[in-house]
C-alpha positions as CSV (number, residue, x, y, z in Angstrom):
1,M,0.0,0.0,0.0
2,S,1.3,3.4,-0.9
3,P,1.7,6.0,1.9
4,S,-0.7,8.9,2.1
5,L,0.2,11.9,0.0
6,K,-2.6,14.1,1.3
7,G,-2.6,16.7,4.0
8,A,0.3,18.9,5.1
9,G,2.8,16.1,5.5
10,T,6.1,16.2,7.5
11,S,7.2,19.7,8.5
12,E,10.5,21.3,7.6
13,D,11.2,21.6,11.3
14,A,11.0,17.9,11.6
15,W,13.3,17.3,8.6
16,W,15.9,19.6,10.1
17,G,15.5,18.1,13.5
18,P,17.4,15.2,15.1
19,G,18.4,12.5,12.7
20,G,17.3,14.6,9.8
21,L,18.9,16.6,6.9
22,G,21.5,18.3,9.0
23,A,23.3,15.0,9.6
24,V,23.8,14.4,5.9
25,P,27.3,15.2,4.6
26,S,27.3,18.4,2.6
27,R,29.0,18.9,-0.7
28,E,29.3,21.7,-3.3
29,P,27.6,20.8,-6.6
30,A,30.9,21.0,-8.5
31,V,32.5,18.4,-6.3
32,I,29.9,15.7,-7.3
33,R,29.3,16.9,-10.9
34,P,29.4,13.9,-13.2
35,P,31.9,13.9,-16.1
36,G,29.5,13.2,-18.9
37,R,25.9,13.8,-19.8
38,V,23.2,13.8,-17.1
39,V,20.0,12.0,-18.0
40,V,17.3,13.0,-15.4
41,V,14.3,10.7,-15.4
42,A,11.0,12.4,-14.3
43,P,7.8,10.5,-13.7
44,H,5.7,13.6,-14.3
45,P,6.4,17.1,-15.7
46,D,7.9,19.0,-12.8
47,D,9.6,16.2,-10.8
48,E,13.0,16.9,-12.3
49,V,12.8,20.6,-11.2
50,L,11.3,19.8,-7.7
51,G,13.7,17.1,-6.9
52,V,17.0,18.3,-8.3
53,G,16.5,21.5,-10.2
54,G,19.0,23.6,-8.3
55,T,21.8,21.1,-8.8
56,L,21.0,20.7,-12.5
57,A,21.1,24.5,-12.9
58,V,24.6,24.6,-11.4
59,W,25.8,21.7,-13.4
60,A,24.4,23.1,-16.7
61,A,26.0,26.5,-16.0
62,E,29.3,24.6,-15.6
63,G,28.9,23.0,-19.0
64,T,27.2,19.7,-18.2
65,E,24.8,18.5,-20.9
66,V,21.4,17.7,-19.4
67,A,18.7,15.4,-21.0
68,V,15.3,14.7,-19.6
69,V,13.3,11.5,-19.9
70,A,9.6,12.3,-19.5
71,V,8.1,9.1,-18.3
72,T,4.5,10.4,-18.5
73,D,3.0,13.5,-19.9
74,G,1.2,14.3,-16.6
75,E,-2.4,13.9,-18.0
76,G,-3.7,12.5,-14.7
77,S,-3.0,15.3,-12.3
78,H,-6.6,16.5,-12.4
79,P,-8.6,13.5,-13.5
80,D,-12.1,15.0,-12.8
81,S,-11.3,18.5,-13.9
82,P,-14.2,20.4,-15.4
83,T,-11.8,23.0,-16.8
84,L,-9.0,21.1,-18.7
85,T,-9.2,17.8,-20.6
86,P,-6.4,15.4,-20.2
87,R,-5.2,16.4,-23.7
88,A,-5.2,20.0,-22.7
89,L,-3.3,19.2,-19.5
90,V,-0.6,17.5,-21.6
91,D,-0.1,20.5,-23.8
92,R,-0.1,22.9,-20.9
93,R,2.3,20.9,-18.8
94,A,4.7,20.5,-21.7
95,E,4.8,24.3,-22.1
96,E,5.3,24.7,-18.3
97,R,8.3,22.3,-18.4
98,R,9.9,24.1,-21.2
99,A,9.6,27.4,-19.4
100,A,10.8,25.9,-16.1
101,L,13.9,24.4,-17.7
102,A,14.7,27.7,-19.4
103,A,14.4,29.5,-16.0
104,L,17.1,27.1,-14.8
105,G,19.3,27.9,-17.8
106,I,18.9,24.4,-19.2
107,E,18.4,23.6,-22.8
108,A,17.5,20.0,-22.5
109,A,16.4,17.4,-25.0
110,V,13.2,15.9,-23.7
111,D,12.5,12.3,-24.6
112,R,8.9,11.4,-24.0
113,L,8.1,7.8,-23.2
114,R,4.3,8.6,-23.1
115,L,3.6,6.0,-20.4
116,P,0.1,6.3,-18.8
117,D,0.0,8.7,-15.9
118,G,-1.0,6.6,-12.8
119,A,-0.1,3.3,-14.4
120,V,3.6,3.3,-15.1
121,A,5.3,-0.1,-15.3
122,A,8.9,-0.5,-14.3
123,D,9.8,-2.7,-17.3
124,D,8.5,0.0,-19.7
125,V,10.6,2.6,-18.0
126,A,13.7,0.3,-18.1
127,D,13.3,-0.3,-21.9
128,G,12.7,3.4,-22.7
129,V,15.5,4.8,-20.6
130,A,18.0,2.1,-21.7
131,A,17.4,3.0,-25.3
132,I,18.4,6.6,-24.7
133,L,21.5,6.0,-22.6
134,R,25.1,6.4,-23.7
135,P,28.1,4.8,-22.1
136,D,29.3,8.0,-20.5
137,D,25.9,9.1,-19.1
138,T,24.9,9.4,-15.4
139,V,21.2,8.7,-14.6
140,V,19.4,10.8,-12.1
141,A,16.1,9.3,-11.0
142,P,13.6,9.1,-8.1
143,V,14.8,7.4,-5.0
144,L,13.5,3.9,-4.3
145,G,10.5,4.2,-2.1
146,D,9.6,7.7,-2.9
147,G,6.0,6.8,-2.2
148,H,4.0,7.6,-5.3
149,P,3.3,4.5,-7.5
150,D,4.6,6.2,-10.7
151,H,7.7,7.4,-8.9
152,D,8.4,3.9,-7.5
153,A,8.0,2.3,-10.9
154,T,10.2,4.9,-12.4
155,A,12.9,4.4,-9.7
156,A,13.0,0.7,-10.3
157,G,13.0,1.0,-14.1
158,A,15.6,3.7,-14.3
159,G,17.9,1.7,-12.0
160,T,17.5,-1.4,-14.2
161,A,18.3,0.7,-17.3
162,A,21.4,2.1,-15.6
163,E,22.6,-1.4,-14.7
164,R,21.8,-2.7,-18.2
165,V,24.0,-0.1,-19.8
166,G,26.6,0.0,-17.1
167,V,26.3,3.6,-15.9
168,A,25.9,5.3,-12.5
169,C,22.5,6.2,-11.1
170,W,21.9,9.0,-8.6
171,R,18.6,9.4,-6.8
172,Y,16.4,12.3,-5.7
173,A,13.2,12.5,-3.6
174,V,9.9,14.3,-4.2
175,W,7.1,12.7,-2.2
176,L,9.3,11.0,0.4
177,W,9.6,14.4,2.0
178,H,5.9,14.5,2.4
179,W,5.0,11.2,4.0
180,A,8.1,10.0,5.7
181,Q,9.8,11.0,9.0
182,P,13.6,11.3,9.4
183,G,13.7,8.0,11.2
184,D,12.1,6.3,8.2
185,V,14.8,7.2,5.8
186,S,18.3,5.8,5.2
187,F,20.7,8.6,4.3
188,D,23.5,6.0,3.5
189,G,25.3,7.3,0.4
190,A,23.4,10.6,0.5
191,R,24.9,14.1,-0.1
192,R,23.4,17.4,0.9
193,V,24.2,19.6,-2.1
194,R,24.7,23.2,-1.1
195,L,23.1,25.5,-3.6
196,P,24.2,29.0,-4.3
197,A,21.6,31.8,-4.0
198,T,21.4,32.0,-7.8
199,A,20.4,28.4,-8.1
200,V,17.9,28.7,-5.2
201,N,16.3,31.7,-6.9
202,A,16.3,30.1,-10.3
203,K,14.6,27.0,-8.9
204,A,11.9,29.1,-7.2
205,A,11.3,30.9,-10.5
206,A,11.1,27.6,-12.4
207,I,8.6,26.1,-10.0
208,E,6.3,29.1,-10.5
209,H,6.0,28.1,-14.2
210,F,4.1,25.0,-13.2
211,T,0.9,26.9,-12.9
212,T,-1.4,23.9,-13.4
213,Q,0.2,22.4,-10.3
214,V,0.9,25.3,-7.9
215,A,-2.4,27.1,-8.4
216,P,-6.0,25.9,-8.8
217,L,-7.3,25.5,-12.3
218,S,-10.6,27.1,-11.1
219,D,-12.7,27.5,-8.0
220,D,-14.1,24.0,-8.4
221,P,-12.7,21.6,-5.7
222,R,-11.8,19.1,-8.5
223,D,-9.4,21.7,-9.8
224,A,-7.4,22.1,-6.6
225,A,-3.7,22.7,-6.7
226,V,-1.6,19.6,-6.4
227,L,1.5,21.4,-5.0
228,T,0.2,23.1,-1.9
229,P,2.2,25.6,0.2
230,P,3.4,22.9,2.7
231,V,4.6,20.7,-0.2
232,L,6.3,23.5,-1.9
233,A,8.2,24.6,1.3
234,R,10.3,21.4,0.9
235,F,11.5,22.5,-2.5
236,R,12.5,26.0,-1.4
237,R,15.5,24.8,0.6
238,D,19.0,26.0,-0.1
239,T,20.1,22.4,-0.3
240,E,19.1,19.3,-2.3
241,I,19.6,15.7,-1.2
242,L,21.1,13.3,-3.7
243,W,21.7,9.6,-3.0
244,G,24.8,8.6,-5.0
245,P,26.4,5.4,-6.3
246,R,28.6,3.8,-3.7
């Protein structure tokens, strides 16, 4: 059973309390920058920005090539919306992603796997990602156990693809910060990436481009924002957590 992704979730005070993020070894982004292309795998449009957007912005500014694998097109974020059809959501969210990546200074190729939002299968992710990878790539994908079914399938599939091609796989979290408590999480192999103010500000600006997610589509309850203020607070940190290959 997946954990609950509703409500306010775990507070930032809890995450920075005993056994939390402050105990994770900190690193500058340049210290852990991969030597080749970075292929970030995103279950939905916005996950790459929420989870690791600040780090990607720094790496891109330093010359790293960034590619994005879009596992789904995000058509399921508002399944009962009276305002936008799934097709319209796909178009809107693709535009939002382009604007958000541009705000980070990233000109990324986006490979769309077009898997069904809400029904992602790990094997399909593995095949799709493996077909894109090159021998000098580094994969950046959701952490195992992020807590959303699509994220967990993406995590498993991306890891399989990385193993198949023989490349490293780094991990980021999105929904884990919502449902888990510090004592639930293993930070073995994790790095707390210190972001410069420019990257923090760029990430904040990028997130605001996801208007279908951060604001209601209308006053109808079925159009409520997905990314509420308590959720967004976790992505306004001046650090990002990356679990790296050992």
